[in-house]
Structure formats: C-alpha cells, structure tokens
C-alpha beads as a LAMMPS data file, in Angstrom:
LAMMPS data file: protein, C-alpha beads

445 atoms
444 bonds

1 atom types
1 bond types

-500.0 500.0 xlo xhi
-500.0 500.0 ylo yhi
-500.0 500.0 zlo zhi

Masses

1 110.0

Atoms # bond

1 1 1 274.204 274.680 -52.115
2 1 1 271.584 274.737 -49.360
3 1 1 272.269 271.646 -47.044
4 1 1 274.307 272.294 -43.833
5 1 1 276.548 269.909 -45.007
6 1 1 277.456 271.419 -48.062
7 1 1 280.957 271.685 -47.546
8 1 1 281.378 267.826 -46.965
9 1 1 278.738 266.966 -50.034
10 1 1 280.905 269.170 -52.117
11 1 1 284.078 267.232 -51.663
12 1 1 282.223 263.508 -51.304
13 1 1 280.678 264.971 -54.758
14 1 1 284.089 264.687 -56.848
15 1 1 283.940 261.388 -56.115
16 1 1 279.964 261.142 -57.139
17 1 1 280.345 263.895 -60.027
18 1 1 277.463 265.090 -58.473
19 1 1 276.239 268.292 -56.349
20 1 1 274.584 268.409 -53.104
21 1 1 272.024 270.598 -54.421
22 1 1 268.567 268.596 -55.527
23 1 1 269.252 268.653 -59.298
24 1 1 266.508 266.426 -61.785
25 1 1 269.110 263.561 -61.555
26 1 1 268.401 260.141 -62.555
27 1 1 267.408 257.966 -60.440
28 1 1 269.952 255.040 -60.099
29 1 1 267.806 252.264 -58.282
30 1 1 267.237 249.279 -60.586
31 1 1 263.413 250.022 -60.622
32 1 1 264.440 253.190 -62.779
33 1 1 266.989 251.394 -65.039
34 1 1 264.509 248.685 -65.550
35 1 1 262.060 251.284 -66.780
36 1 1 261.385 251.453 -70.925
37 1 1 263.263 254.926 -72.185
38 1 1 261.259 257.854 -73.326
39 1 1 260.503 258.371 -77.034
40 1 1 263.152 260.264 -78.516
41 1 1 261.744 263.679 -79.014
42 1 1 260.695 263.821 -75.309
43 1 1 262.726 264.130 -71.939
44 1 1 262.768 261.019 -69.796
45 1 1 260.025 261.438 -67.139
46 1 1 261.843 262.637 -63.487
47 1 1 261.506 260.116 -60.808
48 1 1 258.515 260.811 -58.668
49 1 1 259.112 261.466 -54.766
50 1 1 258.628 258.423 -52.521
51 1 1 255.544 258.915 -50.314
52 1 1 255.964 261.125 -46.999
53 1 1 259.085 262.850 -48.536
54 1 1 259.367 266.575 -48.443
55 1 1 260.108 268.032 -51.917
56 1 1 259.999 266.989 -55.386
57 1 1 263.306 267.026 -56.321
58 1 1 265.285 264.072 -56.896
59 1 1 266.271 262.384 -53.567
60 1 1 269.322 260.597 -54.390
61 1 1 271.574 263.040 -52.561
62 1 1 269.710 264.612 -50.012
63 1 1 266.716 262.727 -49.115
64 1 1 267.423 261.978 -45.683
65 1 1 268.984 265.306 -44.809
66 1 1 266.233 267.382 -45.860
67 1 1 263.425 265.148 -44.670
68 1 1 265.332 265.778 -41.408
69 1 1 265.838 268.968 -41.422
70 1 1 262.236 269.719 -42.167
71 1 1 261.163 267.601 -39.507
72 1 1 263.293 269.228 -36.995
73 1 1 262.693 272.844 -38.012
74 1 1 258.641 272.259 -38.043
75 1 1 258.707 270.673 -34.544
76 1 1 260.512 274.019 -33.712
77 1 1 257.897 275.997 -34.344
78 1 1 255.024 273.847 -32.647
79 1 1 254.234 271.790 -36.131
80 1 1 252.987 268.360 -35.450
81 1 1 254.623 266.535 -38.785
82 1 1 252.145 263.769 -40.310
83 1 1 253.010 260.120 -39.538
84 1 1 253.854 259.337 -43.144
85 1 1 256.860 261.560 -43.192
86 1 1 257.989 260.495 -39.827
87 1 1 257.926 257.103 -40.950
88 1 1 259.649 257.496 -44.497
89 1 1 262.583 258.845 -42.415
90 1 1 262.497 256.275 -40.078
91 1 1 262.315 253.675 -42.646
92 1 1 265.325 254.615 -44.327
93 1 1 267.316 253.424 -41.459
94 1 1 269.734 250.534 -41.533
95 1 1 270.255 247.937 -39.082
96 1 1 273.373 248.357 -38.105
97 1 1 271.540 252.210 -37.369
98 1 1 273.280 254.065 -40.018
99 1 1 271.424 256.460 -42.427
100 1 1 272.534 257.003 -46.259
101 1 1 271.831 260.069 -48.003
102 1 1 268.680 257.871 -49.723
103 1 1 267.948 254.403 -50.285
104 1 1 265.387 253.879 -53.316
105 1 1 264.234 250.474 -51.644
106 1 1 264.210 250.521 -47.635
107 1 1 262.662 246.911 -47.934
108 1 1 266.399 245.936 -49.234
109 1 1 268.862 245.011 -46.323
110 1 1 272.073 247.590 -46.608
111 1 1 275.209 245.905 -46.920
112 1 1 278.784 246.873 -48.211
113 1 1 277.231 248.936 -50.811
114 1 1 275.171 250.849 -49.108
115 1 1 276.978 254.283 -48.848
116 1 1 276.096 255.331 -45.187
117 1 1 276.801 258.758 -44.092
118 1 1 277.496 260.727 -40.638
119 1 1 275.802 264.033 -41.790
120 1 1 272.752 261.964 -42.958
121 1 1 272.555 259.972 -39.678
122 1 1 273.233 263.227 -37.224
123 1 1 270.585 264.964 -38.861
124 1 1 267.817 261.699 -38.707
125 1 1 269.324 261.540 -35.007
126 1 1 268.352 265.241 -34.272
127 1 1 264.995 265.234 -35.872
128 1 1 264.180 262.143 -34.118
129 1 1 265.184 262.934 -30.676
130 1 1 263.491 266.342 -31.290
131 1 1 260.531 264.453 -31.819
132 1 1 260.370 261.882 -29.412
133 1 1 258.913 258.545 -29.156
134 1 1 262.054 256.923 -31.657
135 1 1 264.514 256.377 -28.889
136 1 1 265.443 253.029 -30.545
137 1 1 266.415 254.261 -33.504
138 1 1 267.960 257.360 -32.034
139 1 1 270.529 254.933 -29.813
140 1 1 271.349 252.681 -32.457
141 1 1 272.188 255.555 -34.697
142 1 1 274.130 257.119 -32.160
143 1 1 275.827 254.005 -31.671
144 1 1 276.894 253.537 -34.917
145 1 1 277.957 257.194 -34.795
146 1 1 280.345 256.442 -31.898
147 1 1 281.880 253.270 -34.003
148 1 1 283.071 255.526 -36.590
149 1 1 284.604 257.885 -34.458
150 1 1 288.255 258.909 -35.948
151 1 1 291.433 258.386 -33.861
152 1 1 292.055 262.259 -33.719
153 1 1 288.517 262.491 -32.111
154 1 1 286.394 263.519 -35.082
155 1 1 284.341 262.286 -38.096
156 1 1 284.492 262.036 -41.840
157 1 1 281.600 262.234 -44.142
158 1 1 281.482 258.713 -45.413
159 1 1 283.421 256.314 -43.023
160 1 1 285.140 253.610 -44.476
161 1 1 283.810 253.976 -47.846
162 1 1 285.182 256.219 -51.015
163 1 1 284.114 259.395 -49.608
164 1 1 286.276 258.653 -46.274
165 1 1 288.632 261.486 -46.558
166 1 1 289.554 261.947 -43.124
167 1 1 288.281 264.617 -40.405
168 1 1 286.446 267.500 -41.282
169 1 1 284.774 270.070 -39.418
170 1 1 281.286 269.639 -40.936
171 1 1 280.550 266.483 -40.510
172 1 1 282.145 266.299 -36.610
173 1 1 280.254 269.828 -36.109
174 1 1 277.009 267.911 -36.857
175 1 1 277.942 264.916 -35.314
176 1 1 278.307 266.557 -32.017
177 1 1 275.050 268.146 -32.515
178 1 1 273.487 264.841 -32.589
179 1 1 275.076 263.569 -29.441
180 1 1 274.049 266.538 -27.249
181 1 1 270.403 266.007 -29.133
182 1 1 270.282 262.190 -27.914
183 1 1 271.467 263.140 -24.504
184 1 1 274.995 262.490 -24.833
185 1 1 277.524 264.388 -23.169
186 1 1 279.833 265.253 -26.478
187 1 1 282.812 266.023 -24.589
188 1 1 282.840 262.421 -22.875
189 1 1 282.359 260.573 -26.229
190 1 1 286.382 259.879 -27.207
191 1 1 288.268 258.513 -29.836
192 1 1 290.487 255.048 -29.114
193 1 1 293.278 258.140 -28.483
194 1 1 290.595 259.340 -25.581
195 1 1 290.103 262.530 -27.906
196 1 1 286.847 264.551 -28.050
197 1 1 285.151 265.691 -31.186
198 1 1 285.509 269.052 -29.831
199 1 1 289.230 269.167 -29.700
200 1 1 289.286 267.645 -33.264
201 1 1 287.421 271.050 -34.156
202 1 1 289.750 273.069 -32.407
203 1 1 293.020 271.833 -34.503
204 1 1 291.121 272.790 -37.729
205 1 1 290.498 276.561 -35.916
206 1 1 293.050 278.988 -37.440
207 1 1 294.508 280.905 -34.404
208 1 1 297.688 282.601 -35.506
209 1 1 299.806 282.951 -38.133
210 1 1 300.963 279.990 -39.861
211 1 1 304.163 278.893 -40.104
212 1 1 306.305 280.444 -43.026
213 1 1 303.825 282.645 -43.613
214 1 1 303.853 287.006 -43.231
215 1 1 301.231 288.709 -42.345
216 1 1 297.870 287.880 -40.009
217 1 1 295.713 285.120 -41.305
218 1 1 291.553 285.378 -40.030
219 1 1 292.005 284.684 -36.567
220 1 1 289.179 282.901 -35.776
221 1 1 288.242 280.975 -38.568
222 1 1 287.933 277.055 -39.033
223 1 1 288.913 275.059 -41.994
224 1 1 286.772 271.997 -43.836
225 1 1 290.517 270.038 -43.441
226 1 1 293.829 270.820 -43.772
227 1 1 295.245 270.872 -47.230
228 1 1 297.928 268.261 -48.336
229 1 1 300.568 270.355 -47.004
230 1 1 298.438 270.484 -43.606
231 1 1 297.407 274.622 -44.195
232 1 1 294.153 275.500 -42.617
233 1 1 292.044 277.550 -45.422
234 1 1 289.458 279.409 -43.781
235 1 1 286.112 278.226 -44.911
236 1 1 283.066 279.890 -43.592
237 1 1 280.427 277.196 -44.222
238 1 1 283.040 274.739 -41.917
239 1 1 282.974 277.623 -39.412
240 1 1 279.520 277.896 -38.939
241 1 1 279.204 273.946 -37.938
242 1 1 282.465 274.334 -36.299
243 1 1 280.904 276.869 -33.933
244 1 1 277.649 274.654 -32.834
245 1 1 280.501 271.684 -32.478
246 1 1 282.525 273.755 -30.282
247 1 1 279.405 274.893 -28.398
248 1 1 278.019 271.138 -28.105
249 1 1 274.609 272.129 -29.650
250 1 1 272.657 271.083 -32.670
251 1 1 271.062 273.255 -35.495
252 1 1 267.802 273.942 -33.399
253 1 1 269.350 276.657 -31.192
254 1 1 267.220 278.990 -29.132
255 1 1 267.193 282.531 -29.006
256 1 1 269.983 283.818 -26.520
257 1 1 268.054 285.672 -23.721
258 1 1 269.834 287.987 -20.708
259 1 1 273.548 288.376 -20.412
260 1 1 273.973 285.961 -23.456
261 1 1 271.966 288.149 -25.799
262 1 1 273.966 291.237 -24.924
263 1 1 277.683 290.134 -25.820
264 1 1 279.584 292.058 -28.408
265 1 1 283.456 291.062 -29.650
266 1 1 285.167 293.446 -27.713
267 1 1 286.380 291.037 -25.521
268 1 1 287.209 288.114 -28.044
269 1 1 291.106 287.616 -28.308
270 1 1 292.194 284.966 -30.847
271 1 1 293.307 281.545 -29.511
272 1 1 297.309 281.199 -29.344
273 1 1 298.008 278.102 -31.497
274 1 1 300.731 277.758 -28.862
275 1 1 298.102 277.278 -26.059
276 1 1 296.127 274.377 -28.415
277 1 1 292.721 273.517 -28.198
278 1 1 291.170 275.226 -24.659
279 1 1 287.861 276.601 -24.253
280 1 1 284.746 275.958 -26.217
281 1 1 282.984 278.725 -25.602
282 1 1 286.250 281.071 -26.384
283 1 1 286.422 278.865 -29.508
284 1 1 282.772 279.583 -30.568
285 1 1 283.654 283.667 -30.124
286 1 1 286.450 283.614 -32.447
287 1 1 284.818 281.698 -34.826
288 1 1 281.836 284.157 -34.616
289 1 1 284.026 287.000 -35.347
290 1 1 285.435 285.806 -38.505
291 1 1 281.741 284.661 -39.485
292 1 1 280.294 288.610 -38.534
293 1 1 283.232 290.198 -40.169
294 1 1 283.422 288.327 -43.291
295 1 1 279.582 288.887 -43.791
296 1 1 280.014 292.740 -42.997
297 1 1 282.432 292.770 -45.862
298 1 1 280.478 290.972 -48.338
299 1 1 277.026 293.081 -47.775
300 1 1 276.059 290.968 -44.640
301 1 1 275.705 287.582 -46.360
302 1 1 278.305 284.757 -47.282
303 1 1 279.401 284.116 -50.703
304 1 1 279.921 281.316 -52.670
305 1 1 281.049 279.811 -56.029
306 1 1 280.650 276.553 -57.773
307 1 1 283.726 275.207 -59.738
308 1 1 283.854 277.414 -63.016
309 1 1 281.319 280.106 -62.080
310 1 1 281.353 283.746 -60.517
311 1 1 280.924 284.531 -57.016
312 1 1 277.549 284.848 -55.782
313 1 1 275.409 284.887 -52.426
314 1 1 275.145 281.910 -50.327
315 1 1 271.645 281.901 -48.838
316 1 1 272.098 278.444 -46.955
317 1 1 275.158 279.610 -45.851
318 1 1 274.377 282.611 -45.083
319 1 1 271.342 281.132 -42.676
320 1 1 273.581 278.620 -41.575
321 1 1 275.870 281.804 -39.984
322 1 1 273.154 283.431 -38.833
323 1 1 272.419 280.031 -36.361
324 1 1 276.175 280.195 -35.300
325 1 1 275.992 283.722 -34.414
326 1 1 273.115 283.367 -32.101
327 1 1 274.357 280.030 -30.370
328 1 1 277.443 281.776 -29.556
329 1 1 275.684 284.357 -28.053
330 1 1 275.838 287.437 -30.581
331 1 1 272.357 287.655 -31.660
332 1 1 272.978 291.749 -32.905
333 1 1 275.679 290.597 -34.714
334 1 1 273.327 288.354 -36.647
335 1 1 271.025 291.108 -37.334
336 1 1 271.621 292.450 -40.770
337 1 1 272.622 289.048 -42.005
338 1 1 269.141 288.258 -41.050
339 1 1 267.735 291.144 -42.087
340 1 1 269.185 290.621 -45.509
341 1 1 267.609 287.102 -45.623
342 1 1 264.289 288.208 -45.050
343 1 1 264.699 290.779 -47.852
344 1 1 266.303 288.377 -50.621
345 1 1 265.781 284.487 -49.521
346 1 1 262.095 284.125 -50.653
347 1 1 262.968 283.304 -54.637
348 1 1 266.002 281.195 -53.351
349 1 1 263.573 279.145 -50.945
350 1 1 260.797 278.514 -53.200
351 1 1 263.459 277.149 -56.187
352 1 1 265.461 275.035 -53.475
353 1 1 262.755 273.762 -51.685
354 1 1 262.234 272.541 -48.159
355 1 1 265.393 272.241 -46.817
356 1 1 265.759 275.804 -47.804
357 1 1 262.365 277.038 -46.028
358 1 1 263.699 274.782 -42.994
359 1 1 267.100 276.612 -43.020
360 1 1 265.828 280.065 -43.038
361 1 1 263.002 278.578 -40.194
362 1 1 265.940 277.561 -37.722
363 1 1 267.668 281.194 -38.330
364 1 1 264.518 282.984 -37.617
365 1 1 263.631 280.983 -34.934
366 1 1 267.649 281.233 -33.387
367 1 1 266.895 285.218 -33.708
368 1 1 263.617 285.438 -32.629
369 1 1 262.583 286.588 -35.437
370 1 1 259.144 285.466 -36.974
371 1 1 259.181 282.534 -39.228
372 1 1 255.412 282.595 -40.207
373 1 1 256.217 286.343 -41.203
374 1 1 259.583 286.447 -42.966
375 1 1 259.875 289.179 -44.991
376 1 1 256.550 288.797 -46.621
377 1 1 256.869 285.023 -46.786
378 1 1 254.939 282.534 -44.100
379 1 1 258.066 279.925 -43.994
380 1 1 256.226 277.421 -41.937
381 1 1 252.950 277.351 -44.303
382 1 1 255.644 276.974 -47.318
383 1 1 257.284 274.140 -45.984
384 1 1 254.179 272.226 -44.636
385 1 1 253.343 272.509 -48.373
386 1 1 256.483 270.568 -49.335
387 1 1 255.119 267.478 -48.031
388 1 1 251.985 265.911 -46.277
389 1 1 249.737 267.631 -44.363
390 1 1 251.039 267.796 -40.735
391 1 1 248.961 266.768 -37.738
392 1 1 249.204 270.058 -35.999
393 1 1 250.141 273.331 -36.608
394 1 1 250.081 275.254 -33.230
395 1 1 252.673 278.245 -32.894
396 1 1 255.259 278.168 -30.006
397 1 1 254.521 280.069 -26.941
398 1 1 256.680 282.542 -27.488
399 1 1 255.056 282.920 -31.117
400 1 1 251.919 283.001 -29.482
401 1 1 253.207 285.757 -27.412
402 1 1 254.834 287.981 -30.561
403 1 1 251.154 287.541 -32.093
404 1 1 249.705 289.043 -29.299
405 1 1 251.973 291.633 -29.076
406 1 1 251.454 292.869 -32.983
407 1 1 247.640 292.699 -32.169
408 1 1 247.615 294.946 -29.341
409 1 1 250.014 297.135 -31.217
410 1 1 247.629 297.238 -34.272
411 1 1 244.735 298.000 -31.598
412 1 1 246.902 300.764 -30.142
413 1 1 247.713 302.215 -33.601
414 1 1 244.508 301.983 -34.569
415 1 1 242.987 303.809 -31.491
416 1 1 246.143 306.954 -31.870
417 1 1 244.726 307.147 -35.763
418 1 1 241.176 307.819 -34.494
419 1 1 242.346 310.229 -32.053
420 1 1 244.444 311.370 -34.618
421 1 1 241.984 311.991 -37.048
422 1 1 239.507 313.580 -34.366
423 1 1 241.946 316.046 -33.474
424 1 1 242.991 317.088 -37.134
425 1 1 239.361 317.404 -37.948
426 1 1 238.410 319.744 -34.604
427 1 1 241.355 321.747 -35.576
428 1 1 240.733 322.216 -39.305
429 1 1 237.853 321.019 -39.863
430 1 1 238.591 320.362 -43.350
431 1 1 240.931 318.367 -45.558
432 1 1 240.832 314.921 -43.033
433 1 1 240.380 312.746 -46.099
434 1 1 243.597 314.236 -47.804
435 1 1 245.387 313.825 -44.700
436 1 1 244.493 310.308 -44.234
437 1 1 245.179 309.691 -47.224
438 1 1 248.974 310.633 -47.195
439 1 1 249.542 309.243 -43.662
440 1 1 248.074 305.386 -45.264
441 1 1 250.648 305.943 -48.158
442 1 1 253.617 306.769 -45.537
443 1 1 252.653 303.338 -43.604
444 1 1 252.426 301.439 -47.044
445 1 1 255.709 299.435 -47.646

Bonds

1 1 1 2
2 1 2 3
3 1 3 4
4 1 4 5
5 1 5 6
6 1 6 7
7 1 7 8
8 1 8 9
9 1 9 10
10 1 10 11
11 1 11 12
12 1 12 13
13 1 13 14
14 1 14 15
15 1 15 16
16 1 16 17
17 1 17 18
18 1 18 19
19 1 19 20
20 1 20 21
21 1 21 22
22 1 22 23
23 1 23 24
24 1 24 25
25 1 25 26
26 1 26 27
27 1 27 28
28 1 28 29
29 1 29 30
30 1 30 31
31 1 31 32
32 1 32 33
33 1 33 34
34 1 34 35
35 1 35 36
36 1 36 37
37 1 37 38
38 1 38 39
39 1 39 40
40 1 40 41
41 1 41 42
42 1 42 43
43 1 43 44
44 1 44 45
45 1 45 46
46 1 46 47
47 1 47 48
48 1 48 49
49 1 49 50
50 1 50 51
51 1 51 52
52 1 52 53
53 1 53 54
54 1 54 55
55 1 55 56
56 1 56 57
57 1 57 58
58 1 58 59
59 1 59 60
60 1 60 61
61 1 61 62
62 1 62 63
63 1 63 64
64 1 64 65
65 1 65 66
66 1 66 67
67 1 67 68
68 1 68 69
69 1 69 70
70 1 70 71
71 1 71 72
72 1 72 73
73 1 73 74
74 1 74 75
75 1 75 76
76 1 76 77
77 1 77 78
78 1 78 79
79 1 79 80
80 1 80 81
81 1 81 82
82 1 82 83
83 1 83 84
84 1 84 85
85 1 85 86
86 1 86 87
87 1 87 88
88 1 88 89
89 1 89 90
90 1 90 91
91 1 91 92
92 1 92 93
93 1 93 94
94 1 94 95
95 1 95 96
96 1 96 97
97 1 97 98
98 1 98 99
99 1 99 100
100 1 100 101
101 1 101 102
102 1 102 103
103 1 103 104
104 1 104 105
105 1 105 106
106 1 106 107
107 1 107 108
108 1 108 109
109 1 109 110
110 1 110 111
111 1 111 112
112 1 112 113
113 1 113 114
114 1 114 115
115 1 115 116
116 1 116 117
117 1 117 118
118 1 118 119
119 1 119 120
120 1 120 121
121 1 121 122
122 1 122 123
123 1 123 124
124 1 124 125
125 1 125 126
126 1 126 127
127 1 127 128
128 1 128 129
129 1 129 130
130 1 130 131
131 1 131 132
132 1 132 133
133 1 133 134
134 1 134 135
135 1 135 136
136 1 136 137
137 1 137 138
138 1 138 139
139 1 139 140
140 1 140 141
141 1 141 142
142 1 142 143
143 1 143 144
144 1 144 145
145 1 145 146
146 1 146 147
147 1 147 148
148 1 148 149
149 1 149 150
150 1 150 151
151 1 151 152
152 1 152 153
153 1 153 154
154 1 154 155
155 1 155 156
156 1 156 157
157 1 157 158
158 1 158 159
159 1 159 160
160 1 160 161
161 1 161 162
162 1 162 163
163 1 163 164
164 1 164 165
165 1 165 166
166 1 166 167
167 1 167 168
168 1 168 169
169 1 169 170
170 1 170 171
171 1 171 172
172 1 172 173
173 1 173 174
174 1 174 175
175 1 175 176
176 1 176 177
177 1 177 178
178 1 178 179
179 1 179 180
180 1 180 181
181 1 181 182
182 1 182 183
183 1 183 184
184 1 184 185
185 1 185 186
186 1 186 187
187 1 187 188
188 1 188 189
189 1 189 190
190 1 190 191
191 1 191 192
192 1 192 193
193 1 193 194
194 1 194 195
195 1 195 196
196 1 196 197
197 1 197 198
198 1 198 199
199 1 199 200
200 1 200 201
201 1 201 202
202 1 202 203
203 1 203 204
204 1 204 205
205 1 205 206
206 1 206 207
207 1 207 208
208 1 208 209
209 1 209 210
210 1 210 211
211 1 211 212
212 1 212 213
213 1 213 214
214 1 214 215
215 1 215 216
216 1 216 217
217 1 217 218
218 1 218 219
219 1 219 220
220 1 220 221
221 1 221 222
222 1 222 223
223 1 223 224
224 1 224 225
225 1 225 226
226 1 226 227
227 1 227 228
228 1 228 229
229 1 229 230
230 1 230 231
231 1 231 232
232 1 232 233
233 1 233 234
234 1 234 235
235 1 235 236
236 1 236 237
237 1 237 238
238 1 238 239
239 1 239 240
240 1 240 241
241 1 241 242
242 1 242 243
243 1 243 244
244 1 244 245
245 1 245 246
246 1 246 247
247 1 247 248
248 1 248 249
249 1 249 250
250 1 250 251
251 1 251 252
252 1 252 253
253 1 253 254
254 1 254 255
255 1 255 256
256 1 256 257
257 1 257 258
258 1 258 259
259 1 259 260
260 1 260 261
261 1 261 262
262 1 262 263
263 1 263 264
264 1 264 265
265 1 265 266
266 1 266 267
267 1 267 268
268 1 268 269
269 1 269 270
270 1 270 271
271 1 271 272
272 1 272 273
273 1 273 274
274 1 274 275
275 1 275 276
276 1 276 277
277 1 277 278
278 1 278 279
279 1 279 280
280 1 280 281
281 1 281 282
282 1 282 283
283 1 283 284
284 1 284 285
285 1 285 286
286 1 286 287
287 1 287 288
288 1 288 289
289 1 289 290
290 1 290 291
291 1 291 292
292 1 292 293
293 1 293 294
294 1 294 295
295 1 295 296
296 1 296 297
297 1 297 298
298 1 298 299
299 1 299 300
300 1 300 301
301 1 301 302
302 1 302 303
303 1 303 304
304 1 304 305
305 1 305 306
306 1 306 307
307 1 307 308
308 1 308 309
309 1 309 310
310 1 310 311
311 1 311 312
312 1 312 313
313 1 313 314
314 1 314 315
315 1 315 316
316 1 316 317
317 1 317 318
318 1 318 319
319 1 319 320
320 1 320 321
321 1 321 322
322 1 322 323
323 1 323 324
324 1 324 325
325 1 325 326
326 1 326 327
327 1 327 328
328 1 328 329
329 1 329 330
330 1 330 331
331 1 331 332
332 1 332 333
333 1 333 334
334 1 334 335
335 1 335 336
336 1 336 337
337 1 337 338
338 1 338 339
339 1 339 340
340 1 340 341
341 1 341 342
342 1 342 343
343 1 343 344
344 1 344 345
345 1 345 346
346 1 346 347
347 1 347 348
348 1 348 349
349 1 349 350
350 1 350 351
351 1 351 352
352 1 352 353
353 1 353 354
354 1 354 355
355 1 355 356
356 1 356 357
357 1 357 358
358 1 358 359
359 1 359 360
360 1 360 361
361 1 361 362
362 1 362 363
363 1 363 364
364 1 364 365
365 1 365 366
366 1 366 367
367 1 367 368
368 1 368 369
369 1 369 370
370 1 370 371
371 1 371 372
372 1 372 373
373 1 373 374
374 1 374 375
375 1 375 376
376 1 376 377
377 1 377 378
378 1 378 379
379 1 379 380
380 1 380 381
381 1 381 382
382 1 382 383
383 1 383 384
384 1 384 385
385 1 385 386
386 1 386 387
387 1 387 388
388 1 388 389
389 1 389 390
390 1 390 391
391 1 391 392
392 1 392 393
393 1 393 394
394 1 394 395
395 1 395 396
396 1 396 397
397 1 397 398
398 1 398 399
399 1 399 400
400 1 400 401
401 1 401 402
402 1 402 403
403 1 403 404
404 1 404 405
405 1 405 406
406 1 406 407
407 1 407 408
408 1 408 409
409 1 409 410
410 1 410 411
411 1 411 412
412 1 412 413
413 1 413 414
414 1 414 415
415 1 415 416
416 1 416 417
417 1 417 418
418 1 418 419
419 1 419 420
420 1 420 421
421 1 421 422
422 1 422 423
423 1 423 424
424 1 424 425
425 1 425 426
426 1 426 427
427 1 427 428
428 1 428 429
429 1 429 430
430 1 430 431
431 1 431 432
432 1 432 433
433 1 433 434
434 1 434 435
435 1 435 436
436 1 436 437
437 1 437 438
438 1 438 439
439 1 439 440
440 1 440 441
441 1 441 442
442 1 442 443
443 1 443 444
444 1 444 445
C-alpha cells in the first residue's frame, strides 16, 4: 500500500472487499454499468481517468487522496499545478464540505449514500490550504471535520457510514494535520466531552507493560485501534501518522534546522501509563524511537504483508516513517531509511503512480534531500508527468542553493582534476592517459 491512510483503508476495505492500492477495478458509476459489455474474447476496457486527475489507475478508492498528495508535494518543491488539476479536486467536494474517496459524477449532489471520509477530506484541506486561494472550500471542509469529531477526541475513517469503526490513529493524525494547515490550533479543537485529538492519539500509544502480560512491550509505538479486548498492538503505519498528529503538523514537513536537527534518542524515556497523555513532543519522541528501532531491525525499512501474502518491504510506510522522524527532530535517524528508499523505491513508484512519487518527494523534502535527483530519479519530473502539465516548475530557494553548491563542487572537482593532471604530467612525463582513465573509472557509480 502506498497512501498514508493505508491502515485505515485496509480496515475499511474489509467492508468494501477492495484494497486501498489503485488496482484495475471496475468503475461502479452508472455510466460504466450502462456501457455495452466487451466481446467475450476481449477483457473490458479500464475506465478512462477523468480530466485533470493524476494517474491512470481506477480512482474509485483513492482519487481525492492521490490528487491531494500530488498537489501538496508539487507545491512543496515550487511547482505550480495546472488549473485543471486543482479544479478536479475542488469539484469533488460535497456541499457540506466533506470529500469522498471519489465521485464519478461530481455534478450529482452528495446524499446519504455518498461515502464521505475524513482521510480524503483532510488530505484535500492540506493541499488546498497550501496552494492558497481556496479559503471557502478549506473552511467548509474543516467545519465538517469538526462536526464529526468523536467524543473521545479522535476521528474515524468514515463517520456515520459502514466504514465507521471508531477512532483510529491514522485518521486522527491526518485530520490534526489538516486543522494545523488551515490555521487552526488543533489542541483547541475539542469534542463534546472537551477532549482534543492529540489526547485521543496518546491513549492509543503503548507506553508501558500492559496488564496481564509479562515482559516489555514496544515502548512508544501507537496502535491503529484497540482490539476487541482493549489491547493495543504496535502498528508502524499508525505510529508514523500519530507522530505527526501529536506534533500538530501536516504531511509537508520542513527540514529541521539548528538544535532540532541534532537530537538523538539517548534522553527519550517511555511515557508512563499511570501518567496518562502528556507532552506531545515527548510522545512523538517515543513514537520516533519505535520507528527507528523497527526499521534498524529489518534492513532500514518497514515491512508489510497483505492477508495471505509473505512479508515484503513497504515503501510507502517507510517514506511516511522518514517524514515522521524528521518532523520529530531526528533527521539523522531517518538517513539510512532514506538511503534505502533512494536505492530501491524507483521501481515501486513507477508502478504505484502519483501518490508514490508524492510520498517520496515529501520524504526527501523533510530530510533535506534533493527530490530532483533521488537515487538517480527526478521525482518531480516523474510526478509532473502523471497529470496535466504544471503552470510553472520553479525550484524552492533551498533547492536552488543545493544546485548552486553542486555546480560549484563540480567546478572545484574539475579544477583539481586539471591541476592533478598537470602535476602528474610534469612529474612523470608519460602515462597521463592511463592514469586519468583509471581515475574516471573510480569516479563512476
């Protein structure tokens, strides 16, 4: 799975009998059902992607989310998206401010059968707030999110629908990020019982040995939800989402600087269950430590397994974990997972599509890496190619500085090479061609 809400979608997909990943699923819209069937010897044609939408995969389960993530990632690196791409997203909004995963016919008013969800709505808020100029749409969406806050302070995936299974860490984390992006103070957005979302998240964090068990449990991890017995099971995907939530930040994380970029885990002490929810940064520190320890034990990446499948690397959740580590102030701990993504994620992103490229861009941006040269892949160009051509593609100031540094470094390398050649020639008189050839071979990747 490659979207940030993967755990929430996995839970919801039990009811929908579908995965969150953009598979080639049939379009359930009336237009598709009325279309003539294909000849028996030919497979049915996949539905055409709507104009302005990023990616060519069926958008039924992730259209709004992948569009929002794409626009947010583009904005974070100085790309101004095409008006058609932004219009597609705003056109998906219901009159009450909510967004569903995808509406095949946005001209048809939303009704009781529309499966509005908090994840799509929160992702759209983060994208539209970043782009600017869409205050009405953002305000309406935020008002809807506030209206569906659970009494425990958190949010569920599909409030009031068959997908509503109660507060979960992924949904709560991304909604808090949306509130922050819209200019709200998340801690002041409280339920009818006066509970904030950050508090709801911390009650899903494993902070001590659980009752009736012997031996330590993973300190700092967050659960997606408590199970039927009330037990909290560690979930890396939920932990990455929750770390951002307790910090009150969205998915577009700025690279930490100064003291915030020099932290380590030596001073992190697990929260005590007896203490209850407390400081958000301390909670994030514990969650970040769990992510770092988990990835270190599995080759610097997270693992996932679909039902019935064997464990395999999870690229999307690893990218989310990198963002979470950077947001908590531990970019050094994110360095090796980021390097693993740079070496291994290109093929996954090419197959998975726009949201995958967007996740990698956000991970690169959060850690100060160059998304335009990410393990040999220009993630920005690859994402731009997934939809309508952007209006502008101007690198951010920090990216321009990085490019200038690279140019200066190349000049220095070139100058030193020339000096080395002259010196070697003067000393030996012969063999320059052979020596230079060997030097070039060593410099090649």
